[in-house]
NUVO-958767 format. One record per residue: residue in one letter; chain; x, z, y of N, C-alpha, C, O in turn. Coordinates in steps of 0.1 Angstrom, whole numbers. Atoms other than C-alpha are relative to their C-alpha. Last residue first. Example, Ala and Ser with C-alpha at 12.3 -4.5 7.8 and 13.67 -1.06 7.14 Angstrom:
   residu   chaine    n.px    n.pz    n.py   ca.px   ca.pz   ca.py    c.px    c.pz    c.py    o.px    o.pz    o.py
        S        A      -9       0     -11     137      71     -11      -8       8      11      -3       9      22
        A        A       9       0     -12     123      78     -45       9       0      12      19       7      12
END
This chain:
   residu   chaine    n.px    n.pz    n.py   ca.px   ca.pz   ca.py    c.px    c.pz    c.py    o.px    o.pz    o.py
        A        A       8     -13      -2     148   -1777    1266     -15      -2      -4     -23       7      -2
        P        A       9       0     -12     166   -1807    1251      -8      13       1     -13      18      -9
        R        A      14       1       4     192   -1797    1224      -8       0      13      -6       9      22
        R        A       6     -12       4     227   -1802    1237     -15      -2      -2     -20     -12       3
        P        A      10      -6      -9     242   -1837    1236      -5      14      -5      -4      17     -17
        V        A      12      -3       8     274   -1844    1218     -10       7       9      -6      16      17
        V        A      10      -6     -10     304   -1861    1234     -13       1      -8     -18      -8     -14
        L        A      12       7      -2     330   -1866    1206      -9       7      10      -9      19      11
        K        A       8      -9      -8     366   -1856    1204     -12      -8       4     -11     -18      11
        A        A       6       5     -12     381   -1876    1176      -7      11       7     -13      20       1
        V        A       4     -12      -6     406   -1869    1148      -6      -4      14       2      -9      22
        L        A       4       1     -14     408   -1899    1126      -4      14       5     -13      20      -1
        V        A       4     -13      -5     427   -1899    1093      -3      -2      15       6      -7      23
        Q        A       1      -2     -14     429   -1932    1074      -4      15       3     -12      21      -4
        L        A      -3      12      -6     437   -1944    1039       1       1      16       8      -6      22
        T        A       3       0     -15     438   -1911    1021       5     -13       6      17     -16       5
        E        A     -12       1      -8     438   -1917     983      -4      -1      15     -14      -8      18
        G        A      -2     -12      -8     408   -1903     965      12      -1       9      16       9      14
        R        A      -9      -8       7     409   -1930     938       4      13       7      12      21       3
        Q        A       7      -4      13     377   -1947     951      10       9      -8       5      16     -17
        N        A       5      11       9     393   -1950     986      -5       7     -13      -6      19     -14
        R        A      -7       1      12     395   -1923    1013      -5     -12      -8     -16     -17      -6
        T        A       6      11       7     386   -1921    1050       9      -2     -13      21      -3     -12
        V        A     -10       5       9     393   -1887    1065      -7     -11      -8     -17      -8     -15
        S        A       6       8      10     373   -1877    1096      11      -7      -9      20     -13      -3
        R        A     -10       6       8     383   -1848    1117      -6      -7     -11     -13      -2     -20
        L        A       4       4      14     356   -1841    1143      12      -6      -6      18     -16      -1
        T        A     -12       6       6     364   -1823    1176      -4      -2     -15      -6       8     -22
        V        A      -2      -5      14     330   -1816    1193      13      -8      -5      14     -20      -3
        M        A     -10       8       8     326   -1818    1230       1       6     -13       2      18     -15
        G        A     -13      -6       3     296   -1806    1250       9      -9      -8       5     -21      -9
        R        A      -8       5      10     263   -1817    1266      12       8      -3      15      18       4
        D        A       8       8      10     233   -1811    1288       9      -5     -12       4     -12     -20
        P        A       6      -9      10     251   -1783    1308      -8      -7     -11     -13      -1     -20
        R        A      12       8       4     275   -1808    1324      -8       8     -11      -4       8     -22
        S        A       6       7     -11     301   -1789    1344     -12      -8      -3     -19     -12       6
        R        A       3      -9     -11     309   -1762    1320      -6      -7      11     -15      -2      19
        S        A      -5       4     -13     307   -1784    1289      -4      10      11     -16      15      11
        P        A      10       4     -10     301   -1767    1256       6      -3      13      16       3      18
        A        A      -2      -5     -14     332   -1767    1234     -12      -5       9     -12     -17      13
        L        A      12       2      -8     331   -1770    1196       3       5      14       9      16      16
        A        A       1      -7     -12     362   -1774    1173     -13      -4       8     -18     -15       6
        M        A     -12      -8      -2     372   -1786    1139      -2       9      12       4      20      12
        V        A       0      -4     -14     339   -1801    1126      12      10       1      12      20      -6
        E        A       1     -15      -2     348   -1817    1093       0       3      15       8      -2      22
        S        A      -3      -5     -13     343   -1853    1082      -2      15       0     -11      20      -7
        E        A       4     -14      -1     345   -1870    1048       4       6      13      16       4      17
        V        A      -6      -8     -10     345   -1908    1048      -6      15      -1     -18      17      -3
        Q        A       9     -10      -2     341   -1932    1019       6      10      10      18      12       9
        L        A      -3     -10     -10     358   -1965    1013     -12      10       2     -23       6       1
        I        A      13      -5      -3     357   -1985     981       2      12      10       7      22       5
        D        A       2     -14      -4     389   -2004     978     -14       3       4     -20      -5      12
        G        A       5      -7      11     386   -2038     960      -1      15       3      -8      23      -4
        P        A      12       6       5     409   -2056     985      -5       8     -13       3      12     -21
        R        A      -2      12       8     434   -2031     998     -13      -6      -4     -24       1      -4
        T        A      13       2       8     434   -2004    1025       2     -14      -6       7     -24       0
        P        A       9      11      -3     470   -1996    1035     -13       0      -8     -13       5     -20
        Q        A      -3      11       9     486   -1962    1034     -11     -10       2     -21      -8       8
        P        A     -11      -4       9     490   -1932    1058       3     -11     -11      15     -11     -16
        W        A       2       7      12     469   -1949    1085      11       3     -10      21      -4     -10
        N        A     -12       4       7     468   -1927    1116      -5      -6     -14     -16      -3     -19
        I        A       2       6      13     443   -1921    1143      13      -3      -6      23      -7       0
        E        A     -13       3       6     441   -1899    1174      -3      -5     -14     -11       0     -22
        A        A      -2       0      14     409   -1899    1195      15      -2      -4      23      -7       4
        A        A     -14       1       3     394   -1893    1229       2       0     -15      -7       5     -23
        G        A      -6      -3     -13     359   -1892    1245      15      -1      -1      22      -4       9
        G        A     -14      -5       0     341   -1909    1216       5       3      14       2      -5      24
        I        A      -6       4     -13     304   -1913    1214      13       7       2      14      19       3
        V        A     -13      -4       1     289   -1912    1179       8      -5      12      12     -17      13
        G        A     -10      10       5     253   -1914    1186      13       6      -1      16      18       3
        G        A      -5       7     -11     227   -1894    1207      11     -10      -4      15     -18       5
        A        A      11       5      -9     221   -1868    1180       7      -8      12      17      -4      17
        I        A       0      -6     -13     251   -1866    1157     -11      -6       8     -12     -18       9
        P        A      14       0      -5     247   -1873    1120      -2       7      13      -7      18      14
        A        A      -2      -9     -12     284   -1881    1113     -14       0       7     -15      -6      17
        G        A     -12      -8       3     285   -1897    1078       3       9      12      12      18      10
        G        A       3     -14       5     249   -1908    1082      12       9      -2      10      20      -5
        D        A      10       1      11     251   -1946    1087      -3      14      -6      -8      14     -17
        L        A      13       3      -6     269   -1942    1120     -11       0     -10     -22       4      -7
        L        A       4     -11      -9     299   -1925    1104     -14      -2       5     -22       7       5
        L        A       4     -11       9     300   -1952    1077      -4      13       7     -13      20       3
        R        A      14       4       6     299   -1979    1104      -4      11      -9     -16      15      -9
        M        A      10      -2     -11     328   -1961    1123     -14      -3      -6     -23       4      -3
        T        A       2     -14      -2     348   -1959    1091     -11       3      10     -19      11       8
        V        A       8      -4      11     343   -1996    1085      -3      15       1     -14      19      -2
        S        A      14       5      -2     356   -2003    1120      -9       4     -11     -21       7      -9
        A        A       7      -8     -10     386   -1980    1115     -14      -4       3     -23       4       5
        T        A       3     -13       7     395   -1997    1082      -7       9      10     -17      16       7
        H        A      11       3       8     393   -2030    1101      -5      13      -8     -17      16      -9
        W        A      12       0      -8     415   -2016    1128     -13      -4      -8     -24       0      -4
        G        A       4     -14      -2     440   -2007    1102     -12       1       9     -20      10       7
        S        A      -4      -6     -13     440   -2043    1093      -4      14       1     -15      18      -4
        A        A       9       1     -11     433   -2048    1056       7       5      13      15      14      12
        A        A       4     -13      -5     462   -2053    1033     -10      -3      11      -8     -12      19
        L        A      10       1     -10     472   -2083    1011      -5      14       4      -8      22      -5
        G        A      13       6       4     503   -2076     991     -10       0      11      -7       7      22
        G        A      -1       4      14     538   -2060     993     -13      -6      -6     -15      -6     -18
        F        A      10      -5       8     529   -2042    1025       0      -4     -15      -6       3     -23
        F        A      -2     -14       1     562   -2048    1043     -10       6     -10      -7      16     -16
        S        A       0      -8     -12     557   -2085    1036       3      15      -3       5      19     -14
        D        A     -13      -1      -5     567   -2108    1008       1       9      12      12      10      18
        R        A      -9      -5      11     535   -2104     989      14       3       4      20      12      -1
        A        A       1     -14       1     515   -2108    1021       9       6     -10      14      18      -9
        A        A      -9      -6     -11     527   -2143    1026       1      15      -1      11      21       2
        E        A     -13       4       4     510   -2152     993      11       5      10      21      11       6
        P        A      -4      -9      11     478   -2132    1001      15      -4      -5      22       5      -9
        D        A      -6       9      10     475   -2149    1035       6       8     -12      16      14     -10
        V        A       8      13       3     451   -2133    1060       5      -8     -11      -2     -16     -17
        H        A      14      -3       1     461   -2096    1065      -8     -13      -4     -20     -11      -8
        F        A       3     -10      11     498   -2098    1056     -15       4       0     -19      11     -10
        P        A      -1       6      14     501   -2130    1077      -4       9     -11     -10       5     -21
        Q        A     -14      -1       5     489   -2114    1110       0      -4     -15     -10      -2     -22
        P        A      -4      11       9     456   -2126    1124      15       1      -3      22      -9      -1
        D        A     -14      -5       3     443   -2092    1138       7     -10     -10      10      -7     -21
        F        A      -5     -11      -9     408   -2098    1154      15       4      -2      21      10       7
        Q        A       6      -1     -13     391   -2130    1142       8      10       9       9       8      21
        R        A       0      13      -7     413   -2141    1113      -5       2      14       0      -4      24
        A        A     -13       2      -5     418   -2104    1104       1     -13       7       7     -14      18
        Y        A      -3      -9     -12     381   -2097    1101      13      -3       6      15      -4      18
        A        A       9       4     -12     375   -2128    1080       2       9      12       3       4      23
        Q        A      -5      12      -7     406   -2121    1058      -9      -4      12      -4      -8      22
        I        A     -13      -3      -6     396   -2085    1050       5     -12       7      10     -11      19
        Q        A       3      -9     -11     359   -2094    1043      13       2       8      14       2      20
        A        A       7       8     -10     369   -2123    1020      -2       8      13       0       3      24
        T        A      -9       9      -7     394   -2102    1001      -6      -7      11       0      -9      22
        D        A      -6      11       9     369   -2075     993       9      -9       8      10      -7      20
        L        A      -7      12      -7     361   -2042    1010       5     -10     -11      12      -6     -20
        E        A     -11       7       7     336   -2018     993       5     -12       8      -3     -20      13
        H        A       0      14      -3     315   -1995    1015      13      -6      -8      24      -1      -6
        S        A     -13       7       3     305   -1959    1008      -2     -15       3     -13     -20       5
        G        A       2       9      11     280   -1934    1020      13      -7      -3      23      -2       2
        S        A       6      13      -2     293   -1907    1043      -4      -6     -13      -1      -2     -24
        T        A      -6      11       9     301   -1871    1037      -8     -12       2     -21     -12       1
        F        A       9      11       3     296   -1844    1063       7     -10      -8      19     -12      -7
        R        A      -5      13       5     313   -1810    1067     -12     -10      -2     -23      -6      -5
        Q        A      11       8       6     308   -1779    1088       5     -13      -4      13     -19       3
        G        A      -1       0      14     340   -1759    1093     -11      -8      -7     -10     -11     -19
        I        A     -13       3       4     332   -1751    1129       1       2     -15      -4      11     -21
        E        A      -9     -12       2     295   -1751    1133      14      -4      -4      15     -14     -11
        L        A     -13       2       6     270   -1777    1146       8      13      -1       7      22       8
        D        A       2       0      14     233   -1772    1153      13      -1      -8      14       1     -20
        E        A       4     -13       5     238   -1761    1189      -1       1     -15      -1      12     -21
        L        A     -12      -9      -1     257   -1793    1198      -3      14      -7       5      20     -14
        Y        A      -4      -2     -14     228   -1814    1185      11      10       0      15      15     -11
        H        A      -5     -13      -4     226   -1826    1149       3       0      15      11      -9      20
        L        A     -11       2      -9     205   -1854    1136       3      13       7      -6      20      11
        K        A      -1      -8     -12     184   -1845    1106      12      -4       8      23      -5       3
        G        A      -1       9     -12     179   -1873    1081       1       7      13      -1       1      23
        G        A      13       4      -4     167   -1850    1052       0      -9      13     -11     -11      19
        D        A       9     -11      -1     199   -1831    1047     -13      -4       6     -19       3      15
        A        A       5      -3      13     219   -1861    1035     -10      11       0     -17      13     -10
        S        A      -9      -6       9     224   -1871    1071      -7       2     -14     -19       0     -15
        G        A      -2     -14      -1     208   -1894    1097       9       5     -12      18      -2     -16
        P        A      10      -8       8     193   -1927    1088       2      15       2      -7      22      -2
        R        A      -5     -14      -1     212   -1944    1117     -10       8      -8     -19      15      -2
        G        A       5      -9     -11     209   -1982    1112       6      14      -1      17      16      -7
        A        A      -7       2     -13     213   -2001    1080      -5       9      10     -16      16       8
        K        A       7      -5     -12     204   -1992    1044       9      -3      12      21      -1      12
        G        A       6      11      -7     216   -2013    1015      -7       4      13     -15      -4      19
        T        A      14      -2       3     224   -1983     993      -8     -11       7     -20     -12       5
        D        A       3       6      13     260   -1996     994     -14       2      -5     -19      -4     -14
        N        A      -6      -7      11     262   -1990    1031      -4      -6     -13     -12     -15     -14
        M        A      10      -3      10     255   -2016    1058       7       8     -11      18       4     -16
END
């Protein structure tokens, strides 16, 4: 859920329009809503999926590589996915990944407010499947200070507009 309290796939800021392959252009940008992570969310996610001390125990985290409690990179990726689904990547048919490269230049911390800006980097209609194509989308997740927390470059399967 984003900070506006909306769940689901409302589409984009341009009136909720979902984009087919034909609607996308190289250089086109999308900006998501935002989501604030707090200590409880970070610890709950980590306990279930990545129970390392620097994600679950603030005291142990102080003496770790991170120097304090840090969200799992996979938690940052999960929040990014939700923000993309809530309008940050208004793709018809959903955000369907075919391949991806991800990096986390710095940790996500309690109190960080995450927002994603995505840019269409490449478009490739499928030769063997005329109903779809691939879009390369570069999505940068930043906090409220504009610091880059995650960079995701994903090749997404995008449907073509139905005849």
